[in-house]
C-alpha positions in Angstrom: -15.7 3.9 5.3 -13.8 6.3 7.6 -13.8 3.7 10.5 -12.3 1.1 8.1 -9.7 3.5 7.0 -8.8 4.6 10.5 -8.5 0.9 11.6 -6.3 0.1 8.6 -4.1 3.2 9.3 -3.7 2.2 12.9 -2.9 -1.4 12.0 -0.2 -0.1 9.6 0.9 2.3 12.3 0.5 5.3 10.0 -0.6 8.5 11.7 -3.1 10.9 10.2 -1.7 14.1 11.5 -4.5 16.1 10.0 -6.8 15.7 13.1 -9.4 18.1 11.7 -9.6 16.5 8.3 -13.1 16.2 6.7 -14.2 12.5 7.1 -15.6 12.6 3.6 -12.4 13.9 2.0 -9.9 11.4 0.4 -7.3 10.2 2.9 -4.0 11.7 1.9 -2.0 8.6 3.1 -4.0 5.8 1.7 -6.2 5.0 -1.3 -8.2 2.0 -2.4 -6.7 0.7 -5.6 -6.7 -2.2 -8.1 -4.3 -4.9 -9.2 -4.1 -3.1 -12.6 -3.2 0.3 -11.1 -0.6 -1.2 -8.8 1.1 -3.2 -11.5 1.2 -0.1 -13.7 2.7 2.0 -10.8 5.3 -0.6 -9.8 6.5 -2.1 -13.0 10.2 -1.3 -13.5 13.1 -2.2 -15.6 16.4 -3.2 -14.0 19.3 -4.9 -15.8 19.7 -7.2 -12.8 16.2 -8.6 -13.5 16.7 -9.1 -17.2 15.8 -7.2 -20.3 12.0 -7.0 -19.8 10.2 -4.8 -17.2 9.2 -6.7 -14.0 6.0 -6.0 -12.0 7.1 -5.0 -8.5 10.8 -5.5 -9.5 12.7 -7.4 -6.8 9.5 -7.8 -4.8 7.7 -9.6 -7.6 7.5 -12.9 -5.7 5.9 -11.1 -2.7 3.5 -9.4 -5.0 2.6 -12.6 -6.8 2.0 -14.4 -3.4 -0.3 -11.6 -2.3 -2.2 -11.7 -5.6 -2.8 -15.4 -5.1 -4.5 -14.7 -1.8 -7.0 -12.2 -3.2 -10.7 -13.3 -2.8 -13.9 -11.9 -3.9 -14.8 -8.7 -2.0 -11.2 -8.2 -0.8 -9.7 -4.7 -1.1 -6.3 -3.4 -2.0 -4.9 -0.2 -0.5 -1.9 1.8 -1.5 -0.5 3.5 1.5 2.3 6.0 2.2 3.1 7.4 5.6 3.1 11.2 6.2 6.0 13.6 5.5 6.9 13.8 9.2 7.6 10.0 9.3 9.8 10.3 6.2 11.7 13.2 7.8 12.2 11.1 11.0 13.5 8.2 8.9 10.5 6.1 9.7 8.6 6.4 6.3 6.8 3.5 4.7 5.0 3.0 1.4 3.3 -0.1 0.1 0.2 -2.1 -0.6 -2.1 -3.9 1.8 -4.6 -6.6 1.1 -7.7 -6.1 3.3 -10.4 -8.6 4.0 -13.4 -7.7 6.2 -11.4 -4.8 7.7 -8.4 -7.0 8.5 -5.0 -6.8 6.8 -4.3 -10.2 5.3 -1.0 -9.3 3.7 1.2 -6.4 2.8 4.1 -5.5 0.5 6.4 -2.7 1.7 7.9 -1.2 -1.4 9.7 1.7 0.1 11.0 2.6 3.6 13.7 4.7 5.2 
């Protein structure tokens, strides 16, 4: 599992600055997740989108397109770059669709 996480982190160009981190500990920058959890996390209400809450807000079409690509045994990962990257105006947060250790698609929901 650690090799897959390291590979995904490097593909997403996120740095794990905790070099001594226990390989069995949860990764502080990325976690495996589900469609349901992501939709709960990223449902928002904005008057520009209408009266009802919208999953992923203005990124709803990107999210819908990603969901359509999901196949059996694919994995979804929530990721957020470390505090140093945000402090250097290079932070990113989003969702990656992973198949056999390769990123198939991603939705960047926040960046600076």
